[in-house]
C-alpha positions in Angstrom: 6.1 -9.4 17.5 4.2 -8.3 14.4 4.1 -4.7 13.4 1.0 -2.8 14.7 -0.4 -1.9 11.2 -0.7 -3.6 7.8 -0.8 -1.2 4.9 -2.1 -2.9 1.7 -1.6 -1.3 -1.7 -3.2 -2.9 -4.7 -2.5 -1.4 -8.1 -4.9 -2.4 -10.9 -3.4 -1.6 -14.2 -3.6 -2.3 -18.0 0.2 -2.5 -18.1 1.8 -4.0 -15.0 4.9 -2.3 -13.7 8.2 -3.9 -12.9 8.2 -4.5 -9.1 10.9 -1.9 -8.5 8.8 0.7 -10.4 5.7 0.5 -8.2 6.5 3.5 -6.0 4.6 3.7 -2.7 6.7 6.0 -0.5 4.4 9.0 -1.1 1.3 6.9 -0.3 2.7 5.7 3.0 3.9 9.1 3.9 0.4 10.6 3.3 -1.1 8.0 5.5 1.3 9.0 8.3 0.8 12.7 7.7 -3.0 12.2 8.0 -2.4 10.7 11.4 -3.7 7.2 10.5 -0.4 5.6 11.6 2.0 7.0 14.2 5.2 6.2 12.3 6.3 4.4 9.1 9.1 2.3 10.6 9.3 -1.5 10.2 8.4 -1.9 13.9 5.1 -0.1 13.3 4.0 -1.0 9.8 4.2 -3.9 7.3 3.5 -3.0 3.7 1.9 -5.5 1.3 2.0 -4.5 -2.4 0.2 -6.4 -5.1 -0.7 -5.7 -8.8 -3.6 -6.9 -10.8 -4.0 -6.7 -14.6 -7.2 -5.1 -15.9 -8.4 -5.0 -19.5 -9.4 -1.3 -19.8 -7.9 1.9 -18.7 -11.1 3.0 -17.1 -10.7 0.1 -14.7 -7.3 1.3 -13.4 -7.2 2.2 -9.8 -5.1 2.0 -6.7 -6.7 0.5 -3.6 -5.3 1.2 -0.2 -6.2 -0.7 2.9 -5.1 -0.1 6.5 -5.6 -2.8 9.1 -4.5 -2.8 12.7 -3.0 -6.1 13.7 -4.2 -7.7 17.0 -0.9 -8.2 18.7 
C-alpha cells in the first residue's frame, strides 16, 4: 500500500547542493506541526526531493507541494 501523502520539495538554486546537503527535516516537521499531515512516518508520507538550476539569485525558491494519494 502506498503512503497516504506525497510531500514534494523542489529547490531552485543558482548553485545546486550535493544531495546529502539538501536538508528537509525542518520542512516536513513544520508541515506536521501545522496539522497538514498526521505523522511523518514512512507508512504515512513519501518525500520526493528535486533540484533545478536557475541563472539568477532572485529566481531562487523552494516549492513545497502536498498531495493526498488515492489509496
